[in-house]
C-alpha positions, 0 to 999 in steps of 0.5 A, a space after each residue: 551175724 557178728 557185729 563189726 568190731 569198733 574202730 580203734 582210737 588210731 584208725 582213720 574215719 570210715 569214708 563213704 563208698 562212692 556210688 556207681 555211676 548210672 548209664 544216664 549220667 553221661 547222657 545228662 552231661 552231654 545234653 547241656 553241652 549240645 544245648 550250649 552249642 546248638 541253641 545259641 542266639 546266632 544259630 537260631 537267628 540264622 535258622 529263622 532268617 533262613 526260613 524266610 528265604 526258604 519259603 521264597 525259594 520254594 515259591 519260585 520252585 513251585 511256580 516254575 514246576 507248574 509252568 513247565 509241567 501243567 501249562 508247558 510254558 518253557 520260558 526261564 529267561 522271561 521269568 528271570 527278566 521280570 525279576 531283573 526289571 523289578 530290581 532295576 525299577 527299584 534299586 537302580 533308580 535309587 542309585 541314579 538319584 544318588 550323588 557323589 562316589 556312590 552314584 550310578 554314573 561313578 559306579 559304572 565308570 569305575 567297576 562296570 566290567 566287574 558287575 558285567 561278570 557278576 550279572 552274567 553269572 547270576 543270569 545264567 544261574 537262574 536260567 539253568 536252574 529254571 530250565 532244569 525243571 523241564 527235564 527233572 522233578 521238583 525234589 531233584 532240582 532242590 536237592 541237587 542244588 545243595 551242590 553249590 554249598 561245597 563250591 561256595 565253601 571252596 570259593 570262600 576259602 580262597 577269596 574271603 579267607 574263611 577257614 574251616 574245621 575237619 568236620 566241615 570237610 566231612 560234611 562236604 563229603 556227605 553232601 557230595 555223596 548225596 548229590 551222587 546218589 541223587 544223580 544215580 537215582 534220577 538215571 535209574 528212574 529215567 531208564 524205567 520211563 525211557 527218559 534217562 538222557 533228559 533226566 541226566 541233562 536236567 541234573 547237569 543243568 542244576 549242578 552248573 547253575 548251583 556252581 554259578 550261584 555260589 560265585 554270585 553269592 561269594 561276590 554278594 557277601 563281599 560287596 554287601 559287607 564292604 560296600 552296600 546292599 543298594 549298590 549290589 542290587 542296583 548294579 545287578 538289576 542294571 546289567 541283569 536286565 540288559 543281559 537277560 533281555 538280550 538272551 531273551 530275544 535270542 533264545 526264547 522269542 518263539 517260545 514266548 509267542 507260542 504261549 496261550 496266555 490266560 489269568 492262571 499263567 499270568 498269575 504264576 509269572 507274577 508269583 514267581 517274580 514276587 518271590 524272586 524279588 523278595 529273595 533278592 531284596 532280603 538275602 543281602 540283609 541276611 548275608 550281612 549279619 551272617 555269611 553266604 555259607 550260613 545262609 545257604 545252609 539255612 535255606 536247605 529246608 526249602 528242599 523239605 518244603 518242596 518235597 511236601 508240595 511235590 507230594 500234594 501238588 504233583 503227586 510224587 510217591 514216597 517210598 524207599 526205592 530210588 525210582 519211585 522217590 528220588 529224594 529219599 536216599 539223599 535227603 539226609 545229606 543236607 540235614 547232616 551237613 547243617 548239623 555238622 556245620 552248626 557244631 563248630 564256631 563260625 569261620 569268621 569268629 575263629 579267624 578274628 581270634 587269630 588276627 593278633 597272631 596271624 597277619 591278614 593276607 593281602 590278597 583281598 586288596 587285589 580282589 577289591 571292588 573299589 
């Protein structure tokens, strides 16, 4: 083999040949970017706070399913009435002892009709969701409940002026696709059990209840951030107790009289009320540091908790056919929704960066609670 001729005095120095990039280099460059987007303090804090709320929601779902399925107790308004009474005894009494413009009397004098509408939406949302457990399964209720997220997103767009990216709207489509799959699987399962109409009624009740929850959550975010958490919970406890008490006497009087009370049924009622009270007390704190949309995304893991409890407590069977497990085909929808939402900055942050260039629309002034 001949040696390479030496370079002449005028020849440029030889440059090192670039090495071929391996297939692992793009992956190695992508991982830090994903870590920087997903593992931030705000996202981790939202997830951690959302898990506490998810456990409370899972507790209400399990107790409601036990009462409806094992003990044949169908009193959703009584369950909600106990929660509103607890809110009344704690937060409404606190408002009653306040003085000045934040007192109970002044709030009722200026904003009574607004809180009546809010209380009506919240009471009926609780009633419809708990009533749905009589017609459909635990996992179906929890998974269909994610329909409230696109409704909440639309209300936040028009009322709170939140702005979203294209990826968020794609996530809405994924969520709605999962809801449609869930309803179809419920209908197919109901046909095999000769209970298709009952299952469909349960699904419709969940969808309507989730929409009413979205209305309540948007109002909650506005009141908590603009006014106070104590005012929201106090007025909700006041009007929620009145509205649910009236509806309780009109709708569930005979159902309550037919309950064969024992310590197990009483314990389930107490557990449901405590979970609901903790959920209502803690959720405004989480919404104040994040947003109603972020909170509802974080609590989607309640679906997973309910699924596990459904497998072990209620004997649900896990398979890939929709009739035998009606959550397997649509459960990736909440997960995909959460992942898509977390990859983009919060709507509030992006709007605040545009505040200097875009004047703030005056519509919030007409939506004020003051």
